[in-house]
N, CA and C atoms as a LAMMPS dump frame, in Angstrom:
ITEM: TIMESTEP
0
ITEM: NUMBER OF ATOMS
66
ITEM: BOX BOUNDS ff ff ff
-5.0000000000000000e+02 5.0000000000000000e+02
-5.0000000000000000e+02 5.0000000000000000e+02
-5.0000000000000000e+02 5.0000000000000000e+02
ITEM: ATOMS id mol type element x y z
1 1 1 N 11.147 2.421 -11.61
2 1 2 C 9.844 1.946 -11.1
3 1 3 C 8.726 2.725 -11.795
4 2 1 N 7.741 2.008 -12.29
5 2 2 C 6.63 2.659 -12.979
6 2 3 C 5.634 3.218 -11.965
7 3 1 N 4.77 4.119 -12.437
8 3 2 C 3.781 4.728 -11.545
9 3 3 C 2.802 3.683 -11.022
10 4 1 N 2.471 2.683 -11.867
11 4 2 C 1.527 1.652 -11.464
12 4 3 C 2.084 0.847 -10.297
13 5 1 N 3.38 0.506 -10.367
14 5 2 C 4.002 -0.249 -9.275
15 5 3 C 4.002 0.581 -7.997
16 6 1 N 4.269 1.883 -8.155
17 6 2 C 4.3 2.777 -6.998
18 6 3 C 2.927 2.851 -6.343
19 7 1 N 1.88 2.898 -7.179
20 7 2 C 0.513 2.974 -6.67
21 7 3 C 0.16 1.698 -5.902
22 8 1 N 0.585 0.557 -6.426
23 8 2 C 0.328 -0.72 -5.754
24 8 3 C 1.06 -0.746 -4.413
25 9 1 N 2.29 -0.212 -4.401
26 9 2 C 3.08 -0.188 -3.17
27 9 3 C 2.38 0.643 -2.102
28 10 1 N 1.827 1.787 -2.492
29 10 2 C 1.112 2.655 -1.549
30 10 3 C -0.136 1.956 -1.021
31 11 1 N -0.891 1.332 -1.911
32 11 2 C -2.116 0.631 -1.503
33 11 3 C -1.787 -0.482 -0.52
34 12 1 N -0.698 -1.203 -0.782
35 12 2 C -0.296 -2.29 0.106
36 12 3 C 0.067 -1.743 1.479
37 13 1 N 0.818 -0.649 1.499
38 13 2 C 1.224 -0.037 2.763
39 13 3 C 0.008 0.409 3.57
40 14 1 N -0.972 1 2.898
41 14 2 C -2.197 1.455 3.575
42 14 3 C -2.967 0.249 4.112
43 15 1 N -3.046 -0.811 3.335
44 15 2 C -3.769 -2.015 3.765
45 15 3 C -3.133 -2.607 5.01
46 16 1 N -1.797 -2.664 5.023
47 16 2 C -1.086 -3.207 6.182
48 16 3 C -1.332 -2.331 7.406
49 17 1 N -1.333 -1.024 7.195
50 17 2 C -1.554 -0.083 8.294
51 17 3 C -2.947 -0.275 8.887
52 18 1 N -3.945 -0.439 8.014
53 18 2 C -5.322 -0.636 8.471
54 18 3 C -5.435 -1.967 9.224
55 19 1 N -4.793 -2.995 8.695
56 19 2 C -4.847 -4.317 9.326
57 19 3 C -4.216 -4.265 10.713
58 20 1 N -3.146 -3.492 10.856
59 20 2 C -2.465 -3.387 12.143
60 20 3 C -3.331 -2.635 13.145
61 21 1 N -4.121 -1.683 12.648
62 21 2 C -4.961 -0.875 13.537
63 21 3 C -6.077 -1.713 14.142
64 22 1 N -6.607 -2.654 13.381
65 22 2 C -7.731 -3.474 13.844
66 22 3 C -7.261 -4.444 14.921
């Protein structure tokens, strides 16, 4: 897995977490 894919995965996880909080 490349670093770029890993970064996208983290951003997606954070976005989902924020969406769940709202």
